[in-house]
N, C-alpha and C positions, 0 to 999 in steps of 0.2 A: 244397583250399586251394592257392593259388598261392604259389610261392616268390618271394622278392624278386628273384631273377634273371629270372624269367618276367615280372614286372611291369616291370622295366627294359627287357626285350626288346620288350614290347608298346608301351611308350612310345617306344622308339627306332624301331620299325617305323612307328608313327604319324607321328613327326617326319620320317622319311625319305619317307613318302607325301606329307606336306604339302610338303616340299621339292621333290619331283618334280612335283607338280601346279602349284606356283607357277612352277617353271621352264618347264613346258610352256605355261602361260598366257602368260608373258612371251615365249616363243619365237613363239607364235601371233600375239601383238600385233606383234612385230617383223617377221614375215613379211607380215602384213597391211599394215604400213606400207611394206614394200619393194615389194609388188605394186601397191598403189594409195595414193599419197601425197595425202591431203587434210588440211585443217586439223584435222578431227575425229580422224582416226586418229593424227595426230602428237601431239595433245594427250593422247589416251588413252594412247598409248605412253609419252610423257614423264612422265605422272603415275602410271601404274600399273606400267610396266616396271621401273624401278629399285627401288621398294619390294618388288616380288615377288621380284626377285633377292636383295635384302637378307634377306627372310624365309627364302628357300631357303638362303642362306649361313649364317644364324644357326642354323637347324634342323640343318643338316649339321654345323656346328661343335659344337653341343650333343651330337649323337650321337657324334662323334669323341672329345670330352672324356670322356663317360660310359664309352665303350669303353676308353679308355686308363686311366681310374681303376679300372675293373673288373679290368683285367689288371695292376694295380699298376705301371704304367709311370710314372704321374704321382703 
């Protein structure tokens, strides 16, 4: 049986993995736009880039809050 701490660690690791993947995808989109600027790459970057960064920031913030609550800082 897993302890509650292990379950939180697994969820935190998954959230961090999602944040990293979303950031990498947004970075690839921005580099693609930088290398070859077309209307399609610009639209894809503008519609997908900011939401991906937002998802990454929310996932990272969630992990930070959980970590601070676990250590009784908050």
